[in-house]
All heavy atoms as a GROMACS GRO file, in nm:
protein
  607
    1MET      N    1   2.246  -4.323   1.677
    1MET     CA    2   2.186  -4.212   1.737
    1MET      C    3   2.116  -4.126   1.630
    1MET      O    4   2.179  -4.096   1.531
    1MET     CB    5   2.295  -4.127   1.807
    1MET     CG    6   2.251  -4.007   1.878
    1MET     SD    7   2.388  -3.956   1.975
    1MET     CE    8   2.342  -3.803   2.032
    2SER      N    9   2.000  -4.090   1.656
    2SER     CA   10   1.918  -4.019   1.559
    2SER      C   11   1.922  -3.870   1.589
    2SER      O   12   1.900  -3.829   1.703
    2SER     CB   13   1.782  -4.073   1.566
    2SER     OG   14   1.693  -3.994   1.483
    3HIS      N   15   1.947  -3.792   1.487
    3HIS     CA   16   1.945  -3.644   1.503
    3HIS      C   17   1.825  -3.586   1.421
    3HIS      O   18   1.819  -3.599   1.303
    3HIS     CB   19   2.074  -3.582   1.445
    3HIS     CG   20   2.193  -3.622   1.526
    3HIS    ND1   21   2.213  -3.575   1.654
    3HIS    CD2   22   2.298  -3.695   1.492
    3HIS    CE1   23   2.330  -3.623   1.694
    3HIS    NE2   24   2.383  -3.702   1.596
    4HIS      N   25   1.731  -3.534   1.497
    4HIS     CA   26   1.617  -3.476   1.426
    4HIS      C   27   1.626  -3.324   1.443
    4HIS      O   28   1.648  -3.275   1.550
    4HIS     CB   29   1.485  -3.527   1.494
    4HIS     CG   30   1.459  -3.665   1.466
    4HIS    ND1   31   1.466  -3.762   1.561
    4HIS    CD2   32   1.416  -3.728   1.350
    4HIS    CE1   33   1.441  -3.884   1.512
    4HIS    NE2   34   1.403  -3.860   1.382
    5LYS      N   35   1.604  -3.258   1.334
    5LYS     CA   36   1.593  -3.118   1.341
    5LYS      C   37   1.458  -3.077   1.399
    5LYS      O   38   1.357  -3.135   1.358
    5LYS     CB   39   1.601  -3.048   1.198
    5LYS     CG   40   1.745  -3.015   1.157
    5LYS     CD   41   1.742  -2.930   1.032
    5LYS     CE   42   1.874  -2.886   0.999
    5LYS     NZ   43   1.882  -2.817   0.866
    6LYS      N   44   1.467  -2.982   1.489
    6LYS     CA   45   1.340  -2.939   1.545
    6LYS      C   46   1.264  -2.853   1.439
    6LYS      O   47   1.328  -2.764   1.376
    6LYS     CB   48   1.355  -2.856   1.671
    6LYS     CG   49   1.384  -2.937   1.793
    6LYS     CD   50   1.382  -2.848   1.916
    6LYS     CE   51   1.399  -2.933   2.038
    6LYS     NZ   52   1.391  -2.858   2.162
    7THR      N   53   1.141  -2.872   1.420
    7THR     CA   54   1.066  -2.792   1.324
    7THR      C   55   1.001  -2.683   1.408
    7THR      O   56   0.946  -2.710   1.518
    7THR     CB   57   0.961  -2.875   1.248
    7THR    OG1   58   0.872  -2.942   1.338
    7THR    CG2   59   1.028  -2.976   1.152
    8ASN      N   60   0.995  -2.564   1.352
    8ASN     CA   61   0.936  -2.452   1.416
    8ASN      C   62   0.782  -2.459   1.390
    8ASN      O   63   0.745  -2.422   1.283
    8ASN     CB   64   1.002  -2.324   1.376
    8ASN     CG   65   0.961  -2.207   1.460
    8ASN    OD1   66   0.870  -2.212   1.538
    8ASN    ND2   67   1.015  -2.092   1.432
    9LYS      N   68   0.703  -2.489   1.489
    9LYS     CA   69   0.562  -2.494   1.472
    9LYS      C   70   0.500  -2.356   1.458
    9LYS      O   71   0.385  -2.343   1.416
    9LYS     CB   72   0.497  -2.564   1.594
    9LYS     CG   73   0.546  -2.708   1.608
    9LYS     CD   74   0.474  -2.801   1.525
    9LYS     CE   75   0.518  -2.941   1.553
    9LYS     NZ   76   0.487  -3.035   1.459
   10THR      N   77   0.571  -2.251   1.490
   10THR     CA   78   0.515  -2.113   1.482
   10THR      C   79   0.555  -2.047   1.348
   10THR      O   80   0.567  -1.930   1.340
   10THR     CB   81   0.570  -2.031   1.596
   10THR    OG1   82   0.712  -2.024   1.595
   10THR    CG2   83   0.524  -2.084   1.731
   11ASN      N   84   0.573  -2.125   1.242
   11ASN     CA   85   0.609  -2.077   1.112
   11ASN      C   86   0.481  -2.017   1.041
   11ASN      O   87   0.447  -2.059   0.936
   11ASN     CB   88   0.676  -2.179   1.024
   11ASN     CG   89   0.821  -2.186   1.039
   11ASN    OD1   90   0.878  -2.096   1.101
   11ASN    ND2   91   0.886  -2.280   0.980
   12LYS      N   92   0.416  -1.918   1.100
   12LYS     CA   93   0.302  -1.861   1.039
   12LYS      C   94   0.344  -1.751   0.947
   12LYS      O   95   0.455  -1.699   0.956
   12LYS     CB   96   0.200  -1.813   1.142
   12LYS     CG   97   0.250  -1.697   1.224
   12LYS     CD   98   0.141  -1.644   1.314
   12LYS     CE   99   0.177  -1.511   1.367
   12LYS     NZ  100   0.080  -1.414   1.366
   13LYS      N  101   0.253  -1.710   0.855
   13LYS     CA  102   0.287  -1.601   0.762
   13LYS      C  103   0.317  -1.476   0.838
   13LYS      O  104   0.247  -1.446   0.938
   13LYS     CB  105   0.174  -1.579   0.673
   13LYS     CG  106   0.158  -1.676   0.559
   13LYS     CD  107   0.049  -1.630   0.461
   13LYS     CE  108   0.057  -1.708   0.335
   13LYS     NZ  109  -0.027  -1.652   0.229
   14LYS      N  110   0.414  -1.402   0.792
   14LYS     CA  111   0.438  -1.269   0.839
   14LYS      C  112   0.354  -1.172   0.757
   14LYS      O  113   0.327  -1.191   0.643
   14LYS     CB  114   0.584  -1.227   0.824
   14LYS     CG  115   0.678  -1.318   0.902
   14LYS     CD  116   0.654  -1.300   1.050
   14LYS     CE  117   0.753  -1.392   1.130
   14LYS     NZ  118   0.727  -1.392   1.267
   15THR      N  119   0.300  -1.063   0.824
   15THR     CA  120   0.216  -0.965   0.762
   15THR      C  121   0.293  -0.836   0.737
   15THR      O  122   0.351  -0.782   0.836
   15THR     CB  123   0.089  -0.944   0.841
   15THR    OG1  124   0.024  -1.070   0.854
   15THR    CG2  125   0.002  -0.844   0.776
   16ILE      N  126   0.288  -0.784   0.617
   16ILE     CA  127   0.347  -0.653   0.580
   16ILE      C  128   0.228  -0.563   0.539
   16ILE      O  129   0.142  -0.605   0.462
   16ILE     CB  130   0.442  -0.664   0.468
   16ILE    CG1  131   0.558  -0.752   0.509
   16ILE    CG2  132   0.494  -0.526   0.421
   16ILE    CD1  133   0.667  -0.777   0.401
   17MET      N  134   0.226  -0.438   0.603
   17MET     CA  135   0.130  -0.344   0.551
   17MET      C  136   0.196  -0.239   0.464
   17MET      O  137   0.302  -0.189   0.503
   17MET     CB  138   0.063  -0.270   0.672
   17MET     CG  139  -0.034  -0.163   0.629
   17MET     SD  140  -0.113  -0.069   0.769
   17MET     CE  141  -0.241  -0.188   0.803
   18LEU      N  142   0.145  -0.222   0.343
   18LEU     CA  143   0.198  -0.124   0.251
   18LEU      C  144   0.105  -0.005   0.247
   18LEU      O  145  -0.019  -0.025   0.230
   18LEU     CB  146   0.210  -0.180   0.110
   18LEU     CG  147   0.298  -0.304   0.091
   18LEU    CD1  148   0.292  -0.356  -0.044
   18LEU    CD2  149   0.449  -0.272   0.128
   19ILE      N  150   0.152   0.115   0.261
   19ILE     CA  151   0.069   0.236   0.255
   19ILE      C  152   0.120   0.331   0.158
   19ILE      O  153   0.234   0.376   0.156
   19ILE     CB  154   0.061   0.303   0.391
   19ILE    CG1  155   0.032   0.205   0.505
   19ILE    CG2  156  -0.034   0.420   0.397
   19ILE    CD1  157   0.073   0.242   0.644
   20ASP      N  158   0.037   0.370   0.058
   20ASP     CA  159   0.077   0.463  -0.045
   20ASP      C  160  -0.049   0.508  -0.124
   20ASP      O  161  -0.138   0.430  -0.140
   20ASP     CB  162   0.175   0.395  -0.142
   20ASP     CG  163   0.252   0.500  -0.223
   20ASP    OD1  164   0.190   0.582  -0.297
   20ASP    OD2  165   0.373   0.498  -0.230
   21ASP      N  166  -0.045   0.634  -0.161
   21ASP     CA  167  -0.165   0.679  -0.232
   21ASP      C  168  -0.157   0.655  -0.381
   21ASP      O  169  -0.244   0.686  -0.461
   21ASP     CB  170  -0.183   0.834  -0.210
   21ASP     CG  171  -0.059   0.914  -0.250
   21ASP    OD1  172   0.053   0.863  -0.240
   21ASP    OD2  173  -0.076   1.038  -0.290
   22GLN      N  174  -0.054   0.585  -0.426
   22GLN     CA  175  -0.032   0.540  -0.565
   22GLN      C  176  -0.066   0.399  -0.581
   22GLN      O  177   0.005   0.311  -0.551
   22GLN     CB  178   0.114   0.567  -0.614
   22GLN     CG  179   0.158   0.709  -0.603
   22GLN     CD  180   0.082   0.799  -0.702
   22GLN    OE1  181   0.059   0.765  -0.818
   22GLN    NE2  182   0.046   0.917  -0.649
   23THR      N  183  -0.195   0.373  -0.625
   23THR     CA  184  -0.247   0.234  -0.633
   23THR      C  185  -0.157   0.145  -0.722
   23THR      O  186  -0.137   0.023  -0.681
   23THR     CB  187  -0.393   0.234  -0.686
   23THR    OG1  188  -0.466   0.321  -0.604
   23THR    CG2  189  -0.450   0.097  -0.689
   24PRO      N  190  -0.104   0.189  -0.838
   24PRO     CA  191  -0.017   0.095  -0.912
   24PRO      C  192   0.103   0.044  -0.830
   24PRO      O  193   0.144  -0.073  -0.846
   24PRO     CB  194   0.027   0.183  -1.033
   24PRO     CG  195  -0.082   0.286  -1.052
   24PRO     CD  196  -0.131   0.314  -0.904
   25TRP      N  197   0.160   0.132  -0.756
   25TRP     CA  198   0.273   0.093  -0.668
   25TRP      C  199   0.230  -0.010  -0.570
   25TRP      O  200   0.302  -0.109  -0.547
   25TRP     CB  201   0.336   0.211  -0.595
   25TRP     CG  202   0.459   0.182  -0.517
   25TRP    CD1  203   0.590   0.181  -0.562
   25TRP    CD2  204   0.464   0.136  -0.380
   25TRP    NE1  205   0.672   0.141  -0.464
   25TRP    CE2  206   0.603   0.113  -0.352
   25TRP    CE3  207   0.370   0.122  -0.279
   25TRP    CZ2  208   0.645   0.077  -0.225
   25TRP    CZ3  209   0.418   0.077  -0.153
   25TRP    CH2  210   0.547   0.063  -0.126
   26LEU      N  211   0.121   0.009  -0.504
   26LEU     CA  212   0.064  -0.088  -0.408
   26LEU      C  213   0.043  -0.228  -0.474
   26LEU      O  214   0.077  -0.331  -0.417
   26LEU     CB  215  -0.065  -0.044  -0.347
   26LEU     CG  216  -0.064   0.069  -0.243
   26LEU    CD1  217  -0.199   0.107  -0.199
   26LEU    CD2  218   0.022   0.029  -0.129
   27GLU      N  219  -0.012  -0.228  -0.594
   27GLU     CA  220  -0.036  -0.350  -0.664
   27GLU      C  221   0.092  -0.419  -0.700
   27GLU      O  222   0.104  -0.540  -0.681
   27GLU     CB  223  -0.122  -0.327  -0.786
   27GLU     CG  224  -0.268  -0.283  -0.756
   27GLU     CD  225  -0.339  -0.235  -0.876
   27GLU    OE1  226  -0.289  -0.235  -0.992
   27GLU    OE2  227  -0.464  -0.206  -0.862
   28LEU      N  228   0.191  -0.341  -0.753
   28LEU     CA  229   0.317  -0.404  -0.793
   28LEU      C  230   0.390  -0.464  -0.667
   28LEU      O  231   0.440  -0.573  -0.675
   28LEU     CB  232   0.405  -0.295  -0.858
   28LEU     CG  233   0.542  -0.337  -0.903
   28LEU    CD1  234   0.534  -0.447  -1.009
   28LEU    CD2  235   0.625  -0.217  -0.948
   29MET      N  236   0.398  -0.382  -0.564
   29MET     CA  237   0.467  -0.432  -0.438
   29MET      C  238   0.394  -0.554  -0.381
   29MET      O  239   0.461  -0.643  -0.330
   29MET     CB  240   0.482  -0.321  -0.339
   29MET     CG  241   0.583  -0.211  -0.384
   29MET     SD  242   0.747  -0.276  -0.425
   29MET     CE  243   0.806  -0.326  -0.267
   30SER      N  244   0.267  -0.556  -0.387
   30SER     CA  245   0.188  -0.667  -0.336
   30SER      C  246   0.222  -0.789  -0.406
   30SER      O  247   0.245  -0.902  -0.345
   30SER     CB  248   0.037  -0.642  -0.341
   30SER     OG  249   0.000  -0.538  -0.248
   31LEU      N  250   0.225  -0.784  -0.537
   31LEU     CA  251   0.255  -0.899  -0.621
   31LEU      C  252   0.402  -0.951  -0.596
   31LEU      O  253   0.420  -1.064  -0.594
   31LEU     CB  254   0.241  -0.860  -0.769
   31LEU     CG  255   0.106  -0.851  -0.821
   31LEU    CD1  256   0.103  -0.797  -0.961
   31LEU    CD2  257   0.030  -0.988  -0.815
   32ALA      N  258   0.492  -0.848  -0.576
   32ALA     CA  259   0.633  -0.893  -0.555
   32ALA      C  260   0.650  -0.955  -0.416
   32ALA      O  261   0.736  -1.045  -0.396
   32ALA     CB  262   0.719  -0.765  -0.562
   33LEU      N  263   0.579  -0.915  -0.314
   33LEU     CA  264   0.604  -0.958  -0.180
   33LEU      C  265   0.516  -1.075  -0.140
   33LEU      O  266   0.560  -1.156  -0.052
   33LEU     CB  267   0.581  -0.843  -0.076
   33LEU     CG  268   0.680  -0.730  -0.092
   33LEU    CD1  269   0.630  -0.609  -0.008
   33LEU    CD2  270   0.817  -0.779  -0.047
   34GLU      N  271   0.392  -1.080  -0.186
   34GLU     CA  272   0.296  -1.186  -0.138
   34GLU      C  273   0.351  -1.326  -0.176
   34GLU      O  274   0.402  -1.341  -0.283
   34GLU     CB  275   0.161  -1.162  -0.203
   34GLU     CG  276   0.051  -1.257  -0.152
   34GLU     CD  277  -0.013  -1.209  -0.027
   34GLU    OE1  278  -0.042  -1.085  -0.011
   34GLU    OE2  279  -0.040  -1.291   0.065
   35GLY      N  280   0.345  -1.414  -0.076
   35GLY     CA  281   0.384  -1.548  -0.108
   35GLY      C  282   0.352  -1.644  -0.003
   35GLY      O  283   0.263  -1.615   0.084
   36GLU      N  284   0.420  -1.756   0.004
   36GLU     CA  285   0.389  -1.859   0.102
   36GLU      C  286   0.412  -1.812   0.248
   36GLU      O  287   0.344  -1.856   0.330
   36GLU     CB  288   0.478  -1.980   0.069
   36GLU     CG  289   0.412  -2.105   0.102
   36GLU     CD  290   0.497  -2.229   0.048
   36GLU    OE1  291   0.505  -2.247  -0.076
   36GLU    OE2  292   0.553  -2.297   0.134
   37SER      N  293   0.514  -1.725   0.264
   37SER     CA  294   0.543  -1.689   0.403
   37SER      C  295   0.514  -1.544   0.434
   37SER      O  296   0.530  -1.497   0.544
   37SER     CB  297   0.692  -1.714   0.426
   37SER     OG  298   0.772  -1.637   0.338
   38ILE      N  299   0.462  -1.472   0.332
   38ILE     CA  300   0.430  -1.327   0.354
   38ILE      C  301   0.286  -1.297   0.311
   38ILE      O  302   0.244  -1.330   0.200
   38ILE     CB  303   0.525  -1.229   0.275
   38ILE    CG1  304   0.664  -1.249   0.333
   38ILE    CG2  305   0.478  -1.091   0.295
   38ILE    CD1  306   0.768  -1.175   0.252
   39HIS      N  307   0.207  -1.231   0.399
   39HIS     CA  308   0.079  -1.180   0.365
   39HIS      C  309   0.086  -1.027   0.354
   39HIS      O  310   0.144  -0.967   0.446
   39HIS     CB  311  -0.026  -1.222   0.476
   39HIS     CG  312  -0.162  -1.163   0.453
   39HIS    ND1  313  -0.243  -1.200   0.356
   39HIS    CD2  314  -0.226  -1.071   0.530
   39HIS    CE1  315  -0.356  -1.128   0.365
   39HIS    NE2  316  -0.354  -1.052   0.471
   40VAL      N  317   0.023  -0.968   0.256
   40VAL     CA  318   0.034  -0.823   0.237
   40VAL      C  319  -0.104  -0.757   0.256
   40VAL      O  320  -0.205  -0.806   0.205
   40VAL     CB  321   0.088  -0.790   0.101
   40VAL    CG1  322   0.092  -0.641   0.072
   40VAL    CG2  323   0.228  -0.849   0.076
   41ILE      N  324  -0.108  -0.652   0.335
   41ILE     CA  325  -0.221  -0.567   0.356
   41ILE      C  326  -0.189  -0.431   0.290
   41ILE      O  327  -0.082  -0.383   0.314
   41ILE     CB  328  -0.254  -0.546   0.502
   41ILE    CG1  329  -0.277  -0.680   0.572
   41ILE    CG2  330  -0.370  -0.454   0.519
   41ILE    CD1  331  -0.283  -0.664   0.725
   42THR      N  332  -0.286  -0.373   0.216
   42THR     CA  333  -0.257  -0.245   0.157
   42THR      C  334  -0.357  -0.143   0.204
   42THR      O  335  -0.471  -0.172   0.235
   42THR     CB  336  -0.260  -0.250   0.002
   42THR    OG1  337  -0.391  -0.290  -0.043
   42THR    CG2  338  -0.153  -0.342  -0.054
   43ALA      N  339  -0.310  -0.013   0.205
   43ALA     CA  340  -0.397   0.098   0.239
   43ALA      C  341  -0.356   0.214   0.146
   43ALA      O  342  -0.238   0.236   0.120
   43ALA     CB  343  -0.376   0.139   0.384
   44GLU      N  344  -0.458   0.278   0.092
   44GLU     CA  345  -0.437   0.389  -0.008
   44GLU      C  346  -0.416   0.524   0.058
   44GLU      O  347  -0.396   0.626  -0.006
   44GLU     CB  348  -0.550   0.394  -0.108
   44GLU     CG  349  -0.567   0.269  -0.194
   44GLU     CD  350  -0.644   0.160  -0.122
   44GLU    OE1  351  -0.707   0.191  -0.015
   44GLU    OE2  352  -0.634   0.043  -0.158
   45SER      N  353  -0.422   0.524   0.193
   45SER     CA  354  -0.408   0.651   0.263
   45SER      C  355  -0.363   0.628   0.409
   45SER      O  356  -0.385   0.515   0.457
   45SER     CB  357  -0.541   0.732   0.261
   45SER     OG  358  -0.634   0.664   0.342
   46GLY      N  359  -0.314   0.730   0.470
   46GLY     CA  360  -0.283   0.720   0.614
   46GLY      C  361  -0.412   0.690   0.700
   46GLY      O  362  -0.405   0.612   0.790
   47GLU      N  363  -0.516   0.758   0.659
   47GLU     CA  364  -0.647   0.738   0.732
   47GLU      C  365  -0.696   0.595   0.721
   47GLU      O  366  -0.739   0.530   0.825
   47GLU     CB  367  -0.758   0.830   0.674
   47GLU     CG  368  -0.724   0.977   0.682
   47GLU     CD  369  -0.644   1.027   0.566
   47GLU    OE1  370  -0.613   0.944   0.468
   47GLU    OE2  371  -0.618   1.146   0.555
   48LYS      N  372  -0.689   0.537   0.606
   48LYS     CA  373  -0.726   0.399   0.583
   48LYS      C  374  -0.634   0.304   0.661
   48LYS      O  375  -0.684   0.212   0.723
   48LYS     CB  376  -0.723   0.363   0.436
   48LYS     CG  377  -0.733   0.220   0.398
   48LYS     CD  378  -0.878   0.176   0.385
   48LYS     CE  379  -0.880   0.031   0.345
   48LYS     NZ  380  -1.002  -0.021   0.296
   49ALA      N  381  -0.506   0.332   0.666
   49ALA     CA  382  -0.407   0.253   0.745
   49ALA      C  383  -0.448   0.258   0.894
   49ALA      O  384  -0.447   0.152   0.955
   49ALA     CB  385  -0.265   0.304   0.720
   50LEU      N  386  -0.481   0.375   0.946
   50LEU     CA  387  -0.516   0.381   1.089
   50LEU      C  388  -0.640   0.301   1.118
   50LEU      O  389  -0.647   0.236   1.219
   50LEU     CB  390  -0.541   0.528   1.129
   50LEU     CG  391  -0.418   0.616   1.147
   50LEU    CD1  392  -0.459   0.763   1.183
   50LEU    CD2  393  -0.325   0.558   1.253
   51GLU      N  394  -0.733   0.298   1.027
   51GLU     CA  395  -0.854   0.221   1.041
   51GLU      C  396  -0.817   0.075   1.044
   51GLU      O  397  -0.868  -0.006   1.127
   51GLU     CB  398  -0.956   0.253   0.930
   51GLU     CG  399  -1.093   0.199   0.954
   51GLU     CD  400  -1.163   0.249   1.075
   51GLU    OE1  401  -1.147   0.365   1.116
   51GLU    OE2  402  -1.231   0.165   1.139
   52LEU      N  403  -0.737   0.030   0.952
   52LEU     CA  404  -0.699  -0.113   0.941
   52LEU      C  405  -0.617  -0.156   1.066
   52LEU      O  406  -0.632  -0.270   1.110
   52LEU     CB  407  -0.615  -0.140   0.818
   52LEU     CG  408  -0.684  -0.140   0.686
   52LEU    CD1  409  -0.592  -0.143   0.570
   52LEU    CD2  410  -0.787  -0.258   0.679
   53LEU      N  411  -0.534  -0.064   1.118
   53LEU     CA  412  -0.450  -0.098   1.231
   53LEU      C  413  -0.536  -0.119   1.362
   53LEU      O  414  -0.482  -0.178   1.460
   53LEU     CB  415  -0.347   0.009   1.251
   53LEU     CG  416  -0.235   0.009   1.152
   53LEU    CD1  417  -0.150   0.134   1.164
   53LEU    CD2  418  -0.147  -0.114   1.175
   54LYS      N  419  -0.662  -0.089   1.359
   54LYS     CA  420  -0.747  -0.117   1.479
   54LYS      C  421  -0.768  -0.266   1.494
   54LYS      O  422  -0.784  -0.317   1.604
   54LYS     CB  423  -0.881  -0.043   1.467
   54LYS     CG  424  -0.870   0.108   1.479
   54LYS     CD  425  -1.002   0.169   1.459
   54LYS     CE  426  -0.992   0.324   1.472
   54LYS     NZ  427  -1.119   0.390   1.447
   55SER      N  428  -0.764  -0.334   1.379
   55SER     CA  429  -0.786  -0.484   1.385
   55SER      C  430  -0.675  -0.559   1.335
   55SER      O  431  -0.672  -0.683   1.356
   55SER     CB  432  -0.915  -0.514   1.297
   55SER     OG  433  -0.894  -0.477   1.166
   56LYS      N  434  -0.576  -0.505   1.263
   56LYS     CA  435  -0.469  -0.575   1.209
   56LYS      C  436  -0.338  -0.542   1.282
   56LYS      O  437  -0.320  -0.426   1.316
   56LYS     CB  438  -0.445  -0.543   1.061
   56LYS     CG  439  -0.568  -0.561   0.972
   56LYS     CD  440  -0.604  -0.705   0.952
   56LYS     CE  441  -0.720  -0.719   0.853
   56LYS     NZ  442  -0.783  -0.848   0.854
   57LYS      N  443  -0.253  -0.632   1.297
   57LYS     CA  444  -0.124  -0.604   1.369
   57LYS      C  445  -0.008  -0.664   1.276
   57LYS      O  446   0.038  -0.769   1.298
   57LYS     CB  447  -0.119  -0.678   1.507
   57LYS     CG  448  -0.226  -0.630   1.601
   57LYS     CD  449  -0.208  -0.480   1.634
   57LYS     CE  450  -0.322  -0.437   1.723
   57LYS     NZ  451  -0.376  -0.309   1.687
   58PRO      N  452   0.028  -0.582   1.174
   58PRO     CA  453   0.136  -0.635   1.085
   58PRO      C  454   0.269  -0.638   1.152
   58PRO      O  455   0.299  -0.573   1.255
   58PRO     CB  456   0.136  -0.518   0.975
   58PRO     CG  457   0.083  -0.397   1.040
   58PRO     CD  458  -0.016  -0.441   1.146
   59ASP      N  459   0.352  -0.726   1.102
   59ASP     CA  460   0.492  -0.738   1.152
   59ASP      C  461   0.580  -0.627   1.101
   59ASP      O  462   0.680  -0.598   1.170
   59ASP     CB  463   0.550  -0.877   1.106
   59ASP     CG  464   0.468  -0.989   1.162
   59ASP    OD1  465   0.470  -1.009   1.289
   59ASP    OD2  466   0.397  -1.060   1.080
   60LEU      N  467   0.540  -0.571   0.988
   60LEU     CA  468   0.621  -0.459   0.927
   60LEU      C  469   0.528  -0.371   0.852
   60LEU      O  470   0.434  -0.408   0.791
   60LEU     CB  471   0.720  -0.522   0.827
   60LEU     CG  472   0.813  -0.425   0.751
   60LEU    CD1  473   0.910  -0.348   0.837
   60LEU    CD2  474   0.885  -0.500   0.635
   61ILE      N  475   0.550  -0.233   0.864
   61ILE     CA  476   0.476  -0.134   0.788
   61ILE      C  477   0.572  -0.058   0.696
   61ILE      O  478   0.680  -0.005   0.745
   61ILE     CB  479   0.409  -0.034   0.885
   61ILE    CG1  480   0.305  -0.112   0.973
   61ILE    CG2  481   0.340   0.077   0.807
   61ILE    CD1  482   0.243  -0.026   1.082
   62LEU      N  483   0.542  -0.049   0.574
   62LEU     CA  484   0.616   0.027   0.476
   62LEU      C  485   0.528   0.136   0.428
   62LEU      O  486   0.416   0.110   0.370
   62LEU     CB  487   0.666  -0.061   0.355
   62LEU     CG  488   0.760  -0.173   0.389
   62LEU    CD1  489   0.789  -0.254   0.263
   62LEU    CD2  490   0.887  -0.114   0.447
   63SER      N  491   0.558   0.263   0.450
   63SER     CA  492   0.471   0.369   0.417
   63SER      C  493   0.540   0.481   0.334
   63SER      O  494   0.658   0.516   0.360
   63SER     CB  495   0.422   0.433   0.547
   63SER     OG  496   0.337   0.545   0.520
   64ASP      N  497   0.465   0.532   0.241
   64ASP     CA  498   0.502   0.650   0.172
   64ASP      C  499   0.508   0.771   0.273
   64ASP      O  500   0.436   0.762   0.369
   64ASP     CB  501   0.407   0.684   0.054
   64ASP     CG  502   0.444   0.790  -0.036
   64ASP    OD1  503   0.562   0.842  -0.021
   64ASP    OD2  504   0.359   0.840  -0.112
   65ILE      N  505   0.592   0.861   0.251
   65ILE     CA  506   0.598   0.977   0.340
   65ILE      C  507   0.505   1.095   0.298
   65ILE      O  508   0.428   1.143   0.369
   65ILE     CB  509   0.742   1.026   0.354
   65ILE    CG1  510   0.828   0.917   0.426
   65ILE    CG2  511   0.747   1.160   0.431
   65ILE    CD1  512   0.974   0.950   0.434
   66ARG      N  513   0.510   1.113   0.164
   66ARG     CA  514   0.432   1.225   0.104
   66ARG      C  515   0.294   1.173   0.055
   66ARG      O  516   0.284   1.122  -0.054
   66ARG     CB  517   0.503   1.294  -0.006
   66ARG     CG  518   0.622   1.377   0.047
   66ARG     CD  519   0.687   1.452  -0.062
   66ARG     NE  520   0.786   1.367  -0.126
   66ARG     CZ  521   0.858   1.398  -0.231
   66ARG    NH1  522   0.833   1.512  -0.289
   66ARG    NH2  523   0.946   1.310  -0.279
   67MET      N  524   0.195   1.191   0.146
   67MET     CA  525   0.060   1.156   0.104
   67MET      C  526  -0.034   1.270   0.152
   67MET      O  527  -0.004   1.342   0.248
   67MET     CB  528   0.013   1.027   0.178
   67MET     CG  529   0.084   0.906   0.140
   67MET     SD  530   0.027   0.757   0.220
   67MET     CE  531   0.077   0.782   0.387
   68PRO      N  532  -0.140   1.295   0.080
   68PRO     CA  533  -0.233   1.403   0.117
   68PRO      C  534  -0.306   1.372   0.255
   68PRO      O  535  -0.320   1.261   0.292
   68PRO     CB  536  -0.333   1.410   0.004
   68PRO     CG  537  -0.323   1.277  -0.065
   68PRO     CD  538  -0.184   1.228  -0.042
   69VAL      N  539  -0.339   1.474   0.319
   69VAL     CA  540  -0.411   1.476   0.445
   69VAL      C  541  -0.327   1.419   0.563
   69VAL      O  542  -0.290   1.494   0.654
   69VAL     CB  543  -0.544   1.395   0.441
   69VAL    CG1  544  -0.618   1.409   0.573
   69VAL    CG2  545  -0.630   1.448   0.326
   70LEU      N  546  -0.290   1.289   0.565
   70LEU     CA  547  -0.214   1.232   0.670
   70LEU      C  548  -0.081   1.176   0.609
   70LEU      O  549  -0.087   1.070   0.540
   70LEU     CB  550  -0.288   1.125   0.739
   70LEU     CG  551  -0.231   1.059   0.869
   70LEU    CD1  552  -0.221   1.165   0.975
   70LEU    CD2  553  -0.318   0.942   0.908
   71SER      N  554   0.030   1.243   0.634
   71SER     CA  555   0.158   1.205   0.578
   71SER      C  556   0.208   1.076   0.649
   71SER      O  557   0.160   1.040   0.760
   71SER     CB  558   0.264   1.313   0.591
   71SER     OG  559   0.310   1.320   0.721
   72GLY      N  560   0.305   1.016   0.594
   72GLY     CA  561   0.365   0.898   0.656
   72GLY      C  562   0.428   0.936   0.796
   72GLY      O  563   0.413   0.857   0.890
   73PHE      N  564   0.484   1.056   0.808
   73PHE     CA  565   0.537   1.102   0.942
   73PHE      C  566   0.422   1.112   1.045
   73PHE      O  567   0.436   1.077   1.158
   73PHE     CB  568   0.616   1.226   0.926
   73PHE     CG  569   0.745   1.214   0.856
   73PHE    CD1  570   0.776   1.291   0.747
   73PHE    CD2  571   0.843   1.121   0.900
   73PHE    CE1  572   0.898   1.286   0.679
   73PHE    CE2  573   0.963   1.109   0.838
   73PHE     CZ  574   0.995   1.195   0.728
   74ASP      N  575   0.316   1.176   0.999
   74ASP     CA  576   0.201   1.193   1.089
   74ASP      C  577   0.136   1.060   1.129
   74ASP      O  578   0.098   1.040   1.244
   74ASP     CB  579   0.091   1.284   1.020
   74ASP     CG  580   0.137   1.420   1.002
   74ASP    OD1  581   0.226   1.469   1.076
   74ASP    OD2  582   0.080   1.483   0.911
   75LEU      N  583   0.133   0.972   1.035
   75LEU     CA  584   0.083   0.831   1.064
   75LEU      C  585   0.169   0.763   1.176
   75LEU      O  586   0.115   0.701   1.267
   75LEU     CB  587   0.087   0.748   0.935
   75LEU     CG  588   0.048   0.600   0.948
   75LEU    CD1  589  -0.094   0.587   0.993
   75LEU    CD2  590   0.071   0.530   0.821
   76ILE      N  591   0.299   0.772   1.164
   76ILE     CA  592   0.388   0.711   1.267
   76ILE      C  593   0.365   0.768   1.404
   76ILE      O  594   0.362   0.698   1.506
   76ILE     CB  595   0.537   0.720   1.225
   76ILE    CG1  596   0.558   0.655   1.094
   76ILE    CG2  597   0.627   0.671   1.334
   76ILE    CD1  598   0.523   0.506   1.088
   77GLU      N  599   0.345   0.899   1.408
   77GLU     CA  600   0.317   0.967   1.542
   77GLU      C  601   0.189   0.911   1.593
   77GLU      O  602   0.177   0.882   1.715
   77GLU     CB  603   0.306   1.116   1.517
   77GLU     CG  604   0.440   1.187   1.503
   77GLU     CD  605   0.426   1.328   1.494
   77GLU    OE1  606   0.324   1.388   1.536
   77GLU    OE2  607   0.514   1.392   1.434
   0.00000   0.00000   0.00000
């Protein structure tokens, strides 16, 4: 009797959006997270994130809270 493990055909990359006004942090976190199973999208402001979210649907959003103009809390609202 043969036992075959089912392979999950829906193993597509998960997308994480990182939002922070500190570019070095975005670059560091992107390098740390990007890989075979994770795609990273970055935004340097809440406004830029809102614009990207019109066409992108990330699986997870990690946002700074204290940003000028549009804070992380305002972004979530």
